[in-house]
C-alpha positions in Angstrom: 0.0 0.4 0.3 2.7 2.2 0.8 4.7 1.9 -2.8 1.2 2.9 -4.5 1.2 5.8 -2.2 4.8 6.9 -3.2 4.2 6.2 -6.6 1.2 8.4 -6.8 3.5 11.4 -5.6 5.9 10.3 -8.2 3.4 10.9 -10.7 2.7 14.5 -9.2 6.3 15.1 -9.8 6.4 15.9 -13.1 5.3 19.0 -11.4 9.0 20.4 -11.4 8.7 21.3 -15.2 9.6 25.4 -14.9 5.8 27.2 -15.3 5.2 29.9 -17.6 2.6 32.1 -18.8 -1.3 31.1 -19.8 -1.9 28.8 -22.5 -4.7 29.6 -25.1 -6.9 26.9 -25.0 -8.9 25.5 -28.6 -12.5 24.5 -28.7 -11.9 21.0 -27.7 -9.6 21.5 -24.8 -8.5 17.9 -24.5 -5.6 18.9 -21.6 -8.7 17.7 -19.2 -7.8 13.7 -19.7 -9.4 12.5 -16.9 -10.0 15.5 -14.0 -11.2 13.9 -11.5 -12.0 9.9 -10.6 -15.5 8.4 -10.3 -16.5 9.4 -7.0 -19.7 7.4 -6.8 -18.9 4.1 -5.2 -15.9 1.8 -5.2 -14.7 -1.4 -5.2 -14.5 -2.0 -1.4 -16.2 0.6 -0.8 -19.8 0.6 -2.2 -21.6 -0.6 -6.2 -17.9 -1.6 -7.4 -18.9 2.0 -9.7 -15.7 2.9 -10.6 -13.0 4.8 -8.5 -10.3 5.4 -11.3 -12.9 5.4 -14.6 -12.6 9.2 -14.8 -14.8 12.3 -14.4 -14.2 14.1 -17.2 -13.9 13.9 -20.8 -10.8 14.3 -22.8 -11.6 16.7 -25.7 -14.7 18.4 -23.7 -13.6 21.0 -21.4 -17.2 21.7 -20.4 -20.1 19.3 -21.1 -23.2 17.4 -20.6 -23.4 13.9 -21.5 -24.5 10.0 -20.8 -21.6 7.4 -19.9 -22.0 3.7 -19.4 -19.6 1.6 -17.6 -19.3 -2.8 -17.0 -17.0 -3.9 -14.3 -16.0 -7.5 -13.3 -15.6 -9.5 -10.5 -14.6 -12.6 -9.2 -15.3 -13.4 -5.5 -15.9 -16.0 -2.3 -19.3 -16.4 -2.1 -19.3 -17.1 1.8 -17.1 -16.0 4.4 -14.9 -19.5 4.7 -11.6 -20.4 3.4 -13.7 -23.3 0.9 -16.2 -20.8 0.0 -16.9 -21.3 -4.4 -16.0 -18.3 -5.9 -18.9 -16.4 -8.0 -19.1 -14.2 -10.7 -20.5 -10.3 -10.2 -21.0 -7.6 -12.6 -21.5 -3.6 -11.8 -23.2 -1.6 -14.5 -23.7 2.0 -14.3 -25.4 4.8 -16.5 -24.9 7.9 -15.4 -25.9 11.5 -16.3 -22.3 13.6 -15.8 -21.7 17.4 -16.5 -18.7 19.7 -15.9 -20.5 23.4 -15.7 -18.2 27.1 -15.9 -19.7 29.3 -13.0 -16.2 31.6 -14.0 -13.2 31.6 -15.8 -11.5 29.8 -13.0 -14.2 27.9 -11.0 -16.1 24.5 -12.2 -19.2 22.6 -11.0 -19.0 19.3 -11.8 -21.8 16.6 -11.0 -22.5 13.1 -11.6 -25.9 11.7 -11.2 -26.1 7.5 -11.8 -27.8 4.4 -12.3 -27.0 1.3 -11.2 -28.3 -2.7 -12.3 -25.7 -5.0 -10.6 -26.2 -8.9 -10.4 -24.4 -11.4 -9.0 -24.5 -15.5 -9.6 -24.4 -17.3 -5.6 -24.8 -20.4 -5.3 -28.3 -19.8 -4.4 -29.2 -18.3 -7.4 -28.8 -15.0 -9.1 -29.0 -11.6 -7.1 -30.1 -8.3 -8.8 -30.3 -4.6 -7.8 -30.8 -1.8 -9.2 -31.5 1.5 -9.2 -30.6 5.1 -8.3 -27.0 5.4 -7.1 -25.3 8.1 -4.9 -25.2 11.4 -6.1 -21.7 13.4 -6.4 -21.5 17.3 -6.8 -18.1 18.8 -7.0 -16.5 22.2 -6.9 -12.9 22.6 -8.8 -11.1 25.7 -8.4 -7.5 26.8 -11.2 -5.1 27.5 -9.1 -2.2 28.2 -11.7 -2.5 28.0 -15.6 0.0 29.3 -18.1 -0.9 32.1 -20.6 1.2 31.4 -23.6 1.3 28.9 -26.1 4.9 30.1 -27.7 6.6 28.4 -24.3 8.2 25.2 -24.4 6.0 23.4 -21.5 2.4 24.7 -20.3 0.7 23.6 -17.2 -2.4 23.7 -15.3 -3.3 23.1 -11.4 -6.6 22.4 -10.8 -7.5 21.5 -6.6 -11.4 21.0 -5.5 -13.8 19.2 -3.1 -17.8 18.0 -3.1 -19.9 15.9 -1.4 -21.6 12.6 -2.6 -25.1 12.5 -1.0 -26.9 9.3 0.0 -29.3 9.3 -2.8 -28.7 5.4 -3.2 -30.4 2.6 -1.1 -28.0 0.7 1.6 -29.3 -3.0 2.2 -27.8 -4.4 5.2 -29.2 -7.7 4.1 -26.7 -7.4 0.7 -23.6 -7.4 2.9 -24.7 -10.3 5.0 -22.2 -14.0 4.2 -20.4 -12.1 1.5 -16.8 -11.2 1.0 -18.0 -8.4 -1.1 -19.9 -5.2 0.9 -19.8 -3.3 -2.7 -23.0 -4.9 -3.8 -25.2 -1.6 -3.1 -26.6 1.1 -5.2 -25.3 3.7 -2.4 -23.1 3.9 0.9 -25.9 5.4 2.6 -23.2 8.0 3.9 -22.6 11.5 3.3 -19.1 11.2 2.0 -16.5 14.1 1.2 -14.2 13.7 -1.8 -11.0 16.5 -2.1 -9.2 16.3 -5.5 -6.0 17.8 -7.0 -5.1 18.2 -10.4 -1.4 18.7 -13.0 -1.8 19.0 -16.2 1.8 19.5 -18.2 2.1 19.9 -22.1 4.5 20.0 -24.8 2.7 20.8 -28.1 0.2 18.0 -28.6 1.9 15.3 -26.1 0.7 15.7 -22.6 0.6 14.1 -19.0 -2.3 14.2 -16.7 -1.4 13.6 -13.2 -4.2 13.0 -10.7 -4.2 12.6 -6.8 -7.5 12.3 -4.4 -8.8 11.2 -1.3 -12.4 10.3 -0.3 -13.5 11.0 3.3 -16.3 8.7 4.0 -18.5 8.8 6.9 -21.0 6.5 9.0 -24.2 5.9 7.7 -27.6 5.5 9.5 -27.0 1.4 9.8 -23.8 2.2 11.9 -21.6 1.4 8.7 -18.9 2.9 7.7 -16.3 2.5 4.5 -13.2 2.9 4.6 -11.4 6.0 3.2 -10.1 5.6 -0.5 -7.4 7.3 -1.5 -6.8 7.2 -5.4 -4.2 8.1 -7.9 -3.5 8.6 -11.9 -1.1 9.1 -14.3 -2.0 9.2 -18.1 -0.1 10.2 -21.1 -2.0 11.8 -23.9 -1.8 13.2 -28.0 -4.0 15.1 -29.7 -4.2 14.0 -33.5 -6.6 17.4 -35.3 -7.5 17.5 -39.1 -10.2 19.6 -40.6 -11.8 19.8 -37.2 -11.6 16.3 -36.0 -10.0 15.4 -32.7 -9.1 12.1 -32.3 -6.8 11.9 -28.5 -5.7 8.1 -27.6 -4.4 7.6 -24.1 -2.5 5.2 -22.3 -1.3 5.1 -18.5 -1.4 3.9 -15.0 -4.2 4.2 -12.2 -4.3 2.9 -8.7 -6.8 2.9 -5.7 -6.1 2.1 -2.0 -8.9 1.4 0.4 -8.6 1.2 3.9 -11.0 -0.9 6.7 -14.6 -0.9 6.4 -15.8 -0.6 10.2 -19.6 -1.4 11.7 -20.0 -0.3 15.1 -16.6 1.6 15.3 -15.2 -2.0 14.8 -12.6 -2.9 12.4 -14.3 -5.9 9.1 -11.9 -8.5 8.6 -11.1 -8.5 4.8 -12.3 -5.2 3.7 -9.3 -3.1 2.7 -7.5 -3.4 -0.1 -5.4 -2.1 -3.2 -4.7 -2.3 -7.0 -3.3 -1.1 -9.8 -4.5 -0.6 -13.3 -3.3 -0.4 -16.5 -5.5 2.0 -18.5 -6.1 3.2 -22.3 -8.7 4.4 -24.5 -9.3 6.8 -27.4 -11.4 9.8 -27.5 -13.4 11.3 -31.0 -14.7 14.8 -31.6 -16.1 17.0 -33.9 -18.3 19.9 -33.7 -19.8 20.1 -30.5 -20.1 16.1 -30.2 -17.7 13.3 -28.8 -17.5 10.5 -28.4 -15.2 7.9 -25.8 -14.3 4.7 -24.7 -11.9 3.4 -22.3 -10.6 0.0 -20.6 -9.0 -0.7 -17.6 -7.0 -4.1 -16.6 -5.4 -5.1 -13.3 -1.6 -5.2 -12.9 -1.4 -6.2 -9.4 -4.2 -6.3 -6.6 -4.7 -6.8 -3.1 -8.6 -7.2 -2.6 -10.3 -8.3 0.6 -7.4 -9.8 1.4 -7.1 -11.9 -1.7 -10.7 -12.9 -1.3 -11.4 -10.6 -4.4 -10.5 -10.1 -7.6 -11.2 -7.3 -10.3 -11.4 -8.9 -13.9 -11.8 -5.6 -16.2 -13.6 -2.1 -16.6 -14.5 -0.7 -19.7 -16.7 2.7 -20.5 -18.2 4.5 -23.2 -19.4 7.9 -22.9 -21.3 10.2 -25.2 -20.5 14.3 -24.9 -22.5 17.2 -25.8 -19.6 20.9 -25.4 -21.5 23.5 -23.8 
């Protein structure tokens, strides 16, 4: 876990490049490659809906849109060493948006709808419904001001709240390893985020670090705080008002232990490192993006749960 945290700050360390003045921005602002992690619910946290799939478009600086993403997990159906392994599929459709308030302030929002299922030994279990809504405020601390500089930079910080609009049912957690099979955490949670972007012409690197403070819900259950980090390289191809931006990088998630009645619950902490890749294409005010993530290294629930893959597709309209 400590190694993952160190890796994150090494990624953020690219900020040692010299700062110059403000970069002018095209109609498609591709440097916001993945501004934040998805703060809806996460593996080892709740409903496993995509901690590192990203919260912003590669091309659209300010937008409204829809996104679908799917996650596949395998976990033990029971708390014993000989409990059988089962397949779990988490599906989410999100309405998402980033709306400018001033030149330096933006408001972002996620409204998710989940439909999840898992193949228990006793039969298929399914849940469906509205998830937890997240609202974020973002502030641009620094931005370079000239296109002529060798490197351009941007630093953003922000924070927000995740509202417990998704249902939390204790029965979904009984007798299972994966405590994430829920529509919501049932708690008010508070994400904090920083993002740093460095570019040289059409090539760039986006690094993000964020932390989610999680509180106890009305059922006396508290998911562990979560630490996310990511570093993603991207390149802009631009021809005849048509933009294509491929991307590739790494993303990690670290989960602290869950608690109930203020007591630690065994096999609920974990960490995972993903390789991530994708592409987004845009013309005029519309863009479409596809992203995928594959685990490189993981230790979820003391080895009793495994992430198989994540992928997403989104359609956005630029404001």
